[in-house]
Structures are given as C-alpha cells and as structure tokens.
N, C-alpha and C positions, 0 to 999 in steps of 0.2 A: 636464553639469557636471563639471569636472575635480576629482576628489577625491584625486589622487595625493599620497602622503606627502611633505611638504617640511618641513625644519627651519630654524631660524633661521640655521644655518650656510650654507645654500645659497640663501636668498632674501633679497631686500631687505626693509626695514621696510614699504614700501608693499605689497609682495606679502604679507607677514606680516599686515598689517592687513586686506587684502582677504580673506585666508583666514579670519581670525577673524570678520569681519563676515558672510561667507558662512555660516560654521558657525552663527552666532547666528540668522541668517535661517531656516536649516533647523530649528534647535531650536525656534524660536518658531512656525514653520509647523506642525511636528509637534504641538506642544502645543495650538495653536489648533484643529487638527483633532480632537484628543482631547476637548477641552472641548465643542466643538460637536457632535461625534459622540455624546457622552453625552446631550445634549439631544434629538437626533433619536430616540434610543431611548426616552427618557422621555416624549416627545410621541407615541409610537406609530408613527412612520414606519419605524423599524427594529426588528427583533425582539430583538436582543441586541448588546451592545458590550463589547469588551475591548481596552484601549488600552495604548500604550507610554509614557504620561506618567510622568515621574520618572526615565526611563532614557536621556534624550536625549544627554547629553554622552559617555558611554562608547561609544555607538553611532556618534557622529560620529568618534571616535578610531578605532574599528574600520574604518569606511568609508575613512578616510584611508590605511590600510595594505592594503586589499583590492584585488587586482589582477585583470585579465582572466584567465580560466581558473580562478580560485579558486571555491570552493563554500561556501555557507553551509548549515548544518543547524541551524535555530534553533527558537524558539518564539514565541508570539503577543504578544511585547512589542517586536518589532524594527522597528516602523514607521519610526522615525527613520533607522535604518540604510538601509532600502530607499529612503527619500526622498533621503538623502544621495547614493546611487548613481544617482539619477534613474530608479529602477525603480518608483516609486510616486508618484503625484501626488494632489492633493486630490480630483479628480474620481474617480479610481480608488478612493480611500479611501471616498468616500460611496457609490459604486456597490456596493462590497462590503457596506457596511452595509445597503443596500436589497435585496441579493441579486439584482442585475441578472443576467439569464441570457445576456447578450451578452458573449462572450469578449473582444471588442475594448474594450468599455467597462469590464468587470470582468475584467482579464487574470489574476487570481490563481486563479480557479476557476470563473468563469462562474456565480457564485451558489451553488455546491455546498457551500462552506464558509463559516462565519461570518467576518466581518472579522478582520483581525489574522493571517491565515494566508497566507503568502507563498510565491511561487515565480517562477522565470523559465522561459521556454519553451525547451526543449532540442530540440524536434522541428519539422520542417517539416510542411506540411499532409499530405504523403503518408506521414508517420511516419518519414522519414529524419532523420538527425542534423544539427543545425546545427553550425557550427564553435564549439565551446564554449571554445576558447582565445581567441576574439575578443570574448567577452562576459563579464560578471560573472554568476555563476550562484548560484541558490538552489534547493536541493531543496525539495520541497513539504512544508509544515509539517503536523503533526498536533496535535491538542489534548492527547493523552494525555501526562501529565507524564513527562519523561525519555525519551519514545518517540523523540525525535530523536537520541538518543545512539548507538544501535547503528549506524545508517546513517552517522553521522559517521566512525566508524572506517573503514568501507569507502571513503568518499570520500577520506580521507587516505591509505589504503593504496594506492589507485590511483596516486597520485603516486610512491610508492616502487616500484611495479611498473614504471611507465613509465620511471623513471630507471635501473632496474637490470636490466631484461629486454631482451635484444637481439632484433631481428627483429619488433618490433611496429610496426604502422602507427598512429602516434599523432597523425597530422596534425590531426584535429579535436578531439583530447582532451587533449593535454598538450604542454608545452614542456619536455622533458627532466625531467619530474617536479618542476617548480618551483612547482607550485600548492599552496596551503594549503587545508585544510578548516577552516572556522571554525564552531565550535559555540557556541550560547548556551543558557543554562538559568537558571532562577530558583533562589535559594539553597535554598528548601524542597524543590524537586524533586531536589536532590542526595542526598536520603535514599533515593531509589529504587535498586533493585538494578541497573537498566540503567545508571545513571550509574557506579556502582562497577565494574561489569563492563567497561564501556568504558574507564574510566581505567586499569584493570589491563592490559587487552589493548593499549591504545595504548602504555603503558610498555614492554611486552614487545616489541611490533613496531617501536617507534621510528619513528613515522609523523609527517608534518608536519601537526599538528593544533594549533589554538589554541582553547581552551575558555574562554569568558567566563561567569562566574557573576555574575548581577545580584543583589546582596544588599541587600534592603530590610528584612531581619530578620523577615519574616513569610511564612507560607504561608496565603493568605487571612486567616483570623482567628487563626491559631495562631503564636505567637512562636517564634523560633529555638531557644529552650532546649528546646522539645519536639521539635525536628527533628534537631538536630545536636549531637554530643558537643563539649563546650567552646564551643558556640555559634559555632563558627568552622570552616568547611569547609577552609580552607587550612591551619589548624593540624592538623586531622585527617589531611590528605593530605601533611603535611610529610615523611613517610617515603618518599614518591615522588620527592622532590627529588633530582636527579642530583648526583653528586659527581665528583671527579677520577678515581675508580676504578670507579664504578658508574653504569650508564645509568639513566635515569629521566626525570622531568619537570623542566622549568624552571617555577618558580612565582613569580608576581608578585602583590603585593597593592597596591591603589591605591584612593583615595577617589573616588567617582563624581562629585563636584562639582569636582574639581581638574583643570582643562582641560589645563594643561601637563604635569602628571604622567601623565595619561591618554595624551596624544599620545606621550610618550616610552616609556611602558610598551608601547603597541601597536606602535610602531616596532621596539623591541627584540624583542618576541615574534615579530613577522613575520620579522625577520632570522634569528633562531634556527631557527624552524620551516622557513622556505623554503630556507635554505642548508644547515643541518645535518641536516634531517629529524629533529628532536627535538620531541616534544610539549610544549606550553606551556599552563599554566593561569593565567588572570588572574582573581583574586578582586577584584571591584569592590564595595567596601564603602560604607556610608553613603549608600545610595540611598533614594529615597522613592517612594511610590505615591499621588500627590495625590488621585486619585478613588477609591481603594480598588481591590479586585481586579477588579470588573466592574460592569456596570449592574444586577446582581442584588441589590446591597446597598450599604450605606455603611460605610466604615471607622471612622466615628465610633462605631459600635456596639461596637468591640472595642479601640480605641486610647484611652488616657487623654489628658487635656488636655496633660500634659507632652510626650508623644510627638507629639501633633498640632502643638504649638508648635514642637518641634524640627524636624519635617518642613517646616513653613512657612519656618523660618529657613534650612534647609539644602537646600532644593529646588535641584537642579543648575542649572536655568535661571536662578533668582534669583542664585545664587552666580556663575554665568558672567557675568551682566549686571553685577554689582557689580565683578568683576575687570576687565571691559572698561572700565568707567568709571574705576576707580582707576588703571588703567594708562595712561589717556589715549588709548586707541585710538579711542574715539568719545565723543560727548557725549550727555547725556540727550535732547536734542532730536533728534539724529540717530537714536538708537535708537527713540524714540517715533514718528518718521516711518516707520521700517521696520515697526514693529509695526502701525500703522494701515493701511499698505499691505497687509500680510499678512492682517490680519483681513478686509479687504475682498475680497482674493483668495479666501480660504477660503469666505466667505459666498457669493460668486458661484459658486464651484465646487459648493457644496452645492445651490444653487438650480438650476444647470444639470443636475446629475446627477439631481435629483429630477424635473425636467421631462422629461429623456430617458427616465428609467425609466417615467414615466407615459404618455408619448406613445403608444407602441404599444398599451398597454392601453386608453387612451381611444379610439383608432381602432377597436380590436376591439369595445369596448363599443358604439360608435355603430353598427357593422355589425350586431351582434347585436340591438340594440334594433329596428333597421329590419326584420330578418328575423322577429323575434317579432311585430312589429306586422302585417307582411304575412300571416303565418300565421294570426294571430288574426282578421283580417278575413274569412277563409274558413272559420273553425272554429265548431262548435257550442259550444265551450268558450271563447269569446271573453273572457268576464269573468275566468276564471282566468288566461288568458294575459296579459291586460292588467295584472293584479295583479303577475305576475312582471316584466313590462316596467317598470311604474312603480317597483317596488322596486329594480330595477337602475338606473333613471334616478336614484334618490335616492342611490346610492353614488357619491360625487364622486371618490373615488380608489380605483378597483377593483384587485383583484389577480386573477390567473388563476383562482383558486378561485371567486371570485364569478361570473365569466363561465361557468365550467364548470357550476356548479350551476344557473344560470338557463337555460342551453341544454338541459341534460339534463332538468330538470323540465318545461320547455316541451314537449318531445317526448312526455312522458307524457300530456299533454292532447290530443295529436294521434293517439293510438292508433286504428287503423282508418280514419283519414282518408287519402285519396289526392288530394293537390293539389300543384301545382308549388311552392307556397309552403312546404309541409311538406318537400318534397324538398330545397329550397334550404337550409332550416334544418338538416336532417339532414346535408347535405353539409358545411355550415359547421362543425357540431358535431364531426363525425368528423375533419375536418382539424385543427381547433383542438386536440382532445384528443390526436391523434397527434403533432402538432408539439410540444405541451407535454410529452408523455411522453418524447419523444426528447430534449428539452432536459435532462430530469432523469435519464434512464436510459442515455444513450449512453456508449460508451467503457468499459464494464466490461471488455471484452476488445478486442483489436485488431480494428478494422473495415476495415483496408486489405486489398488483394488478397494481400499476403504473409503473412496470418495463418496460424498453424500448422495449422489445420484445412483449409486449402487445399493443403497440401503433399501431393503424390500418394504413394500407397503404392508402395513398391518392394519386392518380395518378396525374401527371402534366396535365394541360389542356392547349390548344393552340387556339389562335384566327386565326393564320395562320401558319401552319407547314412548309410552303414553305419559310417562312422568317427565315433565318439562321443567327446566330451570333457566334462570338468566344465563346468557352466554358468559358473562364475567365469572360466574361460579365454576364453570367448566375450566376456564383458564386458571382461576385461583387454585382449585383443587389439583389441577395437573401440575402447576408450579410446586405445590406442596410435595407431590410425589417426586418431582425432579430434584428438589433441594435435598430430599431424604436420600435419593439414589446416588447423587453426584455431590460429594462433600466439597469439591473444588469449584462448584458453581456458585456464583454470587451475582446479584443484580443491583443496579444503582441508577439514580436519575433524579430529576426534579419531582418532588412529592411522591417518590417511590416507596419510601420507608414508613413513616409514622401513619400516614393515612392509606397506605396500600395502593398507591397510584390514584390518579384523578378519576378513574373508573372502577376502583376497588377490585381490580384483577389480581392484586396482591394482598388483599385484606387479611390481616392477622399474621402475615408472614414474618414481619420484623420481630414481632413479639415472640414468635416461635423459634426463629433462626438467628436472631441477634442483629445488631446494628452493623456488623462487618459484612454479613452476607446479604442483607437487605437494607440498603443505605440511601439516605437522602443526600442530594448534592445541591450546590448553588446553581444559579441560572447561568450556565456556561457550557453550551453544547459542545464546543470544540474540545475542551479538556475532558468532558464526559467520554467522548469517543477516544481521546488520548489515553485516559485511564484504562479503557477496555483493550486497546491495542497493546499497551505496555504489559498489562497483566497477562494477556493471552500469549505474548512472547515468552512469558516465564512459566507456562504450564498450567495456569488457571483457566477456568471456563467462564469468563465474564459475560453478562448480558447488560448492555448499556441501553438505558431507556431515554429516548428523545420524546418529549411529551406529545408533540404533534408533528406530523410529517412536514408541515410547512416550516418548522423550525430546524429541520435537518440541514437547511442551507447555511446556517451558521457554522456547521461542522463540515461542510462539503469539501473544502480544501484538504482537510485531514483524511477524509474518507477516500477521495479520488487520488490524491498524490501519494498517500502513505499506505493505507490499508488495502485498497483495491489492487495496487501494483506490487505489493510486498512479495508474494510468491514468485511473480514474474521477474521482478528486477533482481531477485536473489538466485535466479535459476533453480528454484526449488529447495533452497538451503535454509529458509526461514519461513515460519508460518505464524499467523495470529488468528486463531479460530474464534473471533469475536462475533457475537450475535447482537445485532442492533434491533431493539424492539421499539416500534412506534405505532401510531394510529392515524388514519386519514380516511378520506372519501365521504361525501354526501352530507356532512354537517353544513350548517348555513353560515356563510360569511367568507370574506376574502382570505382570512388567515387561518381558518380552521377547517378547510375543505380539501386539504391537500390531495391532489391527484396528478402531480407533475411527474408522471412516471417516465415519460419519454426522456426528459433530461437526466433522470437518475439512471435509467437503463444505459444510456450512452456514456455517461461519466463514470459509472461504477462497474465497468467490465472487470471481472476478477472477484466480484462479490455476488453471491446468490441474491436475487431479489424475488421475494415471495409475497403474494397478495391473496391471502385466504378469504373466502367469502363469508365465513362464520368462525366462531371461536373454537369449535371442534377441529376444523381444519387447521386453525392457527396452533392449537395445542399439539396437534400431530406433527406440525413442522418443527416445533421446539424439540419434540421427542426425537425426531429424525436427526436434527442438527447436533444434538448432544451425543449421538452415536457415532458421529463423524467428527472432523476437525477442520472445518472451513468457515470463513466469514460469511455472514448472511444478514440481510435486512428483511425483517418480517413486518409487514404493514397490516395491522389489524383494522377491521372495519369499524370506524368510529361510532356509527349508529347501531352497532350490533350487540353492545354489551348488555342491554336490557331486553333484547329479543329472546324469546324462549327457544331452547333446543333440548332434545333428549340428552340426558347425562350418561356418557359412556361408563361402563363398569371396569374397563381396563385402562384407567387413567395412568399416564406416565409410560405406557407401553405401546399404544397404537401409534402408527407412523404414517403421516401424509407423505407420499413420495415426491421427491424433488425432480423436476424435469418431466413430469407427467401431467397431462390434462385429465379432466374428468367430465364425462358426458352425463349431464344431470337431467336431460330430457331428450328422448329419441324422437325423431321426426323425419319427413321425407322431402320437404320442399326447399328449405333454406337452412344452411348451417349458420348459427350465430355464435360467435366467440366473444366472451367478455370475462370480467373478473371483478372481485371485490363486491362492494355494495350494489353496484349496477346490475349484478346478476339477479337480484331480487326483483328489480323493475322489469328486466327482460322476461323473467318467469311470468309475471303478471300480464305483460303484453302478449306472451305466447298463448295464454288462455283466451284472450280476446281475439287473437288471430285465428284460433281454431274455430271460432264462431262464424267466420267468413270463409272457412274451408282451407285455411293455410296452416300446414303442419310443420313447425320449425323444430330443428334439433339444436339444443343449447349445450355448449361446451364451456366449462370453466377453465380458463387458462391457468389460473392459480399460481403456477411457477413461471415467472416471466424470464428470468435468467437462471438456469437454462429453460428453454421453452420446447415442450412437446418433442422429446428426443425419440419417441416411438412413432411419430407422425400419425397420431390418431385423428388430427383434424383433416389430413389428406384422405383418410379412410372415410370420414363423414362426407367430404365433398364429392368423392366418387359416387356416393349415393344420392346426394341432393343436387349436385352440380351448381350450387350457388353459395356464396359466402358474404356475410356481413360481420364486421368487427365493430362492436359497440364499446365505447371507451369514454371515461370522464375527463381524460386529458385534453389538451388543446389540439386543434387540427394538426395533423402531421406529427403528433407526438407518439405515444405508445401504440396507437392504432396503425401508424405507418410501419413501425418496427414489427408488429405482429403480422401485418400484411406481407412484408418482405420475407419473413420466416415461412409463411404459408405458401405464397405464390412462387417465390424464387427458389428458396432452399428446399421446400418440400415438393415443388413442381406441380402445384395444384392448377396452374393455368391450363394445362392440357385437358382438364376435366370440367371446365366451367362452361355453362350455357348462358350465363349472364355476367356482366362486368362485376369484378370484385368491388365491394363498396365498404365505406366506413361511416360510422355515425359517432361524432365526438362532441365534446363540449364547445362552447364558444371560445374565441381566442383570448378573451379576458378572464380574469379570476372571477369566481362566482360571487354574485351580489348577495347581500344579507337578506334573511327572511325566507319564508316558504316560496313566495313568488320569485325571489332572487334565485333560488335553487332551480325552480321550474324552468325559468327562461335562460339559465346559464348552462345547465347540464342536460344530457339526454333524459327525456321523461317518457312515460308510458305511451303517450300519443305519438311522440317522435318515432319511437321504435315501431309502433304499429304501422304508421304511414310509410316509413322507410321500407319495411318488408313488403307492404302491400304494393308499393311502387315497383319493386323488383318483380313481383309476380304479375303486375299489370303489363310491364314491358314484355314479359315472356308470353302472356296470354291475355291480350286486351279484352277479348270477349268474355272470358271467364271471370276477369277481374276488371270491370270498367273503371274508368278514371275516378279517383276519390274526390279530388278538389283541384 
C-alpha cells in the first residue's frame, strides 16, 4: 500500500478521497482486530492482549510521512502504524496473540514476545544486512516503559553521522542521512528518566528525531495529574522549544481525533527533522483507550461515567467517520459496506490463524497417541499408559506443554522395558523436546559461522620485548589502527574526546579523527548506551564508553532489557554489534572499584563479557570484536594503564580469543582460576607458595561470557585434582558462576581430591584507601593462606597448620 505523504495541493479530489477512504479502512481494520483480539484472550485462546485502539488516527498520519530507510522505536500501541505500512496484517496479529513459533507466520518475534511488540527484519538468513534504505524499518519493541527512548537517540544520530562523516560505505544504511527516527511513547511513560535523558541529549546533538506522545490522560489507572507537572508534558518541555538564537526542539500539539490537523503536523515535523536535522516533539492530545490498558482489567474500574461518556464521544475513529460523512467524502451506506467487508476479513484471518496454529500440534498429538498406544500394547503398565493416552485424546486444542508432559510421563511407565515400541516413543520424545527447546532458546548469541568465538587467536608479536611502555599506550595505538582500518567505527563517552579519556587511552584520537568519530558526551550513561544501540542497528560500529564500571548500573535497564535480549527476541532478525568499553577492579573506594561481575553476568546474558588482565589482552579483544558483529562489554583493569607492558608490533591485528582461557603459569598442586587485576596478586602469591613447596597452576578466565568453551580448566584439574576460584566480586557472585561452569558443566567434580573452593571479596563494597582495599578484597596473604589450607587438609604432615 502506498502511504506516501500527499497534500491537497498536489493531488486531485478523487485521489484525496481515495486516500481518506483508505485510511478509514486501515483504522477500522485495526480497531476490529483490537476488539476481536480481546475476545480471544477472554475466551482463553490467547494468554494476554494489549492493543492500539484509540490511537489509530495519529498513527495513520505518522505512517503517511514515514519513508524508506526511516526507523521506528516505539511501544506496544502502534499496531495501526504497522498495518498502514503493510508490515502487519490480521493473520500476523492473531498469530502473535497465539504465540505461534513460526517466524513466517508470526514475523514479529516467532512467539517470543506478547502481541503488540513490533519489528522489521534487518538481516538475511546468514546474518548479513539487508538493504535498510529500501524498506521501512522498526527496531524491536520492549515492554519496559520508556525503554524504547535511549535507542531512538542512536537511530537518529546515525543519520547525522552518515550525512556528515566522509568515507563511510552507507550503501545499505543511509541516503545522505535523510532518514528520520520516529519514536512513540505514552503520556504516562514520559515521567520516566529515560525519556527526559533522551529529550535532553537529542536537543544537544540536534538529530533527526520525531517523538510522538500518545496522550489519553492516564497511565493504566493513574490520571495525568499524578504523572506530569501541569498535567501537560508539552508545557513542561516548552523550554526545549528552539528559537531564532537557540537550538532545541520543535514542538507541536494536536488533537488525536483531528485528521487534517494530524496530517499537517506530521508533514511539517517530517520536513523539519529530515531536512534540518532538528528534533521534533508532537504531543497528541485528547486520545482515548476504549478497552482500557490491557486484557488484565477494565477501565470502568477507574474512570467515572463522565470520562467514559467523553471517550465514547471523542473516540478518534468515531470523529473520523463523522468528518468523512459531514465532508461528503462518503455516504453512510458506503462506509457500512466497507465495515462489513473488513469485519468478515478479520474474522476469516482469525479463523485461519488459529487453524494454522493448531494444525502442527494436532499432527504431533496424533503421532504421540499412536506411539503411546503401541508402547502400551507391549507393556506391563498398559493401564497407566492408556490413561495418559486417553487424557491426551480429550485435549481438543493441545499446546506443546501438553504433548511434552504426556510423552515424558509415558516413559516413566516403561522403565526397564526393552521394546522397539518404547524406543520409538523415546526417539519421538527426544526430538520433540529438542525441537521445542530450540524454538524457545535459539539466537541468544550469534549462531552463524562468523560468530566472535570462531575468530581465531592471533598472538601479539614483538620486535623487542624488553622495550616496555605504559599499558595505555598499547590501547591508544591499537585504537589508532582500528579507526584507520574501520571507517565506520566511532567512540563516545564522558571525557572520551578532548582529553582522550580519563586514562589517556584515546590520547590524540579526536584531533586525528575528528569530533564525530571520537566524541565527548554529557553525563548520561543510559543514552550513551542508547546511542550505541541505535547506531549499531543502522550498520555503524560504535564503541560506547562508560567511565567506570560502577556507573554502568545507570544504564543497566537499557543493557539488559534491550541490547542483551535483542538478537533473542527478534529470533535472529536484528542485531546491534555495540561494544561497551569501561574500566574497573582494584582501585580504592566504594564507587571506583567495580567488580560486581556476578550481577552483570546474570543480567546480561546475550552480551559477551570480557575481563582482560592487561591492556594487550584488552586491545586484542577489541580487534576480535571488530572482526565479528556481536555486542560485548570489555572491562579494562583500572590500575593497569600505567603498568609497563611490551608493545606489540602487530597492533590492530592480534586477536585475543573469546570463550578461551589462558594458562599463565603451569603447576601441579592446585588450579587457581581468576581474572582481571586480581591475577597479578595471584601471581605474586604463587611465588611465595613455591617457597613452601606448593606449585600452583594459574588460569586467566579472561572471557566470562562465554567461558572456557574448550574446557581447558577441566584439563588442568585432571592434573592438579584441586580448584580454587579467586574473585573480587561479592561471595556467591562471579566465583559461584565460574564454579558452576567448572564443576557442573565441565564435570570437574569427578577429578577432585579436595573440596572446590572460592576466595572472594567481602560482602560490602570496598572501603577507601590502601587498607580499605586490603581488608575488602582478596590480598596476597589471603590467597597464600587459602591455598596452604587446601594442601594442609590433603597432607597435614607435609603442610602443618599455619594458624
């Protein structure tokens, strides 16, 4: 469907009428889907529903101004917009409600997200980029309120980069930066900090962004007076309005039932953003929510009769229909004919979607019933198996869970029996469970051949290993090579640009590569990550710098809800290969000693987490990551920038492998696994342990997610038969994760002669000063005594009690 923006100045009345009738059809189609969708939830066919009814007209206006190459970053009310662009049809809508796991039938997430969450496919089957300039694009929605805002900033900034940075290959990603990033948000969600941070950053950066605020005066049951100062977000933001002398936003306010005013507002907003690269805010007032927030409840519970009457009178679809009739564009009979046809279309789509959803399950049910029946015929437990079979027969509309339970319980009654029929049932069950698990668990990480863990290690080479430099110099000169090698790579963060970061790891890079590629930002961690996600979604290779690891928690919602889950929740159809650079470990003080690795490891599954012990290892990780296309967090050792290291001669080329550990000292008595700055302390303790006859093997974990995919720690334990994990994190943090990987997943328990042990930091954050560090985190004496105690337990005579 052609939804290009046309005004009465450049089309005939017949074309104008056709456009309006087409818009009415889409609005009515969307509303009919919403109404029928709610019924599907209430009758039990779908689990939950959240719909876009009441927001149809402004979304039609937005669709009219949305061009190929543009990107949407919205929320779960935008179904009319997606329908207007031809990106969502009624069958897709119902398949999403039913959580169909076929990506062809449910192209928004293959059943991984609830309905109302939208995306377009940016990737080919092999993970390569489609031509995003030839399609209309939507970044993948998340449910978290205002969570779509940070990435919106980066989507818009990408256009600015493509327009102003020479030497970029933008063939698949931009047409001279003419693309707009369109954001949508509910009025209540503008209370979130992510919204305000994004607004401020967009005004500073002056990026082509259009934010639509759908304002129905409620946030679920809570009215606007409890959300927004003055009960009006555009009044609150009026200070952002640009003037003749000051840059800022352009701000429009328009009623959501006023079709012509909406069309003009969106045309004007698009022109300003697209041509001038000025952010625009459109506050769409007087909208309604006819069915309430979601299927979880009814809005009659919290809206009085006067409000409900007002909403019925000012429903945007109702007002649109009245305007069409009053303007003589169509007759009542013509519109009723359209409505009947659309209702029939939606009902048929619902029926077909449900039939398609059930068909595969019914076929599987039939096969399973047959297998259980066959197995029962040869089993001593025939009666029990027949009951399972008959219970399954009674389930007219099965789900995968029903089939899994029946199959697995059946096998319990076949314990000890050896028949061909049992083997057939066992084979079917194993395949069914494996296939189903893959449907729900695939694509957490890149599964293509170019995944980062497949990048081969390339060791650093040296012309003179005796020539030592500060670690920061290795990083700096390696970044220099990378910026030269990859023109689409850029880095940004607090103090990143002019001074070359707080540790001078980027010294001189802004002067050499310019303020676009090496940029300073404000103090706003959430939108620093958002910039990176958005630009990565559009083919750039951003490196977002968070000054200290402890500050990453300001951005944690965006990292965990958006970036870490992106590949997974899109079933492999979108990627954002953002690299996050930060620094932590062993500096003194509560807020600058970040080692909260356990929390990050568990919250950021889907992102590689890398903790190099020195700057050569860190540089190698950056080199590896830029050869692949996956998101990663690289945590540089904060106290390592001034430590001396030999400078490699193959900067920009050597690669630290991802998912591999490194044995940095061989030994026979105890295997010690650690990472980051703590390894230097472990190494010193190892020398002192050797003086009392204890020979330890030291392994640098270095890659925490993924960890040791070749099981080298297990190989070490087979030799030493003892394991100690030393960690700066709190007790039960990263050390517990590593121990789970080693003992349970690698199977090291079978080779241990002593209990597996951990040595972690205290449960509190590290206190300030040298003594604070000594008594807060594992020190050399702690490590010595812990290892000695392990050996004392194994050989009390050889290693008498220390204290």
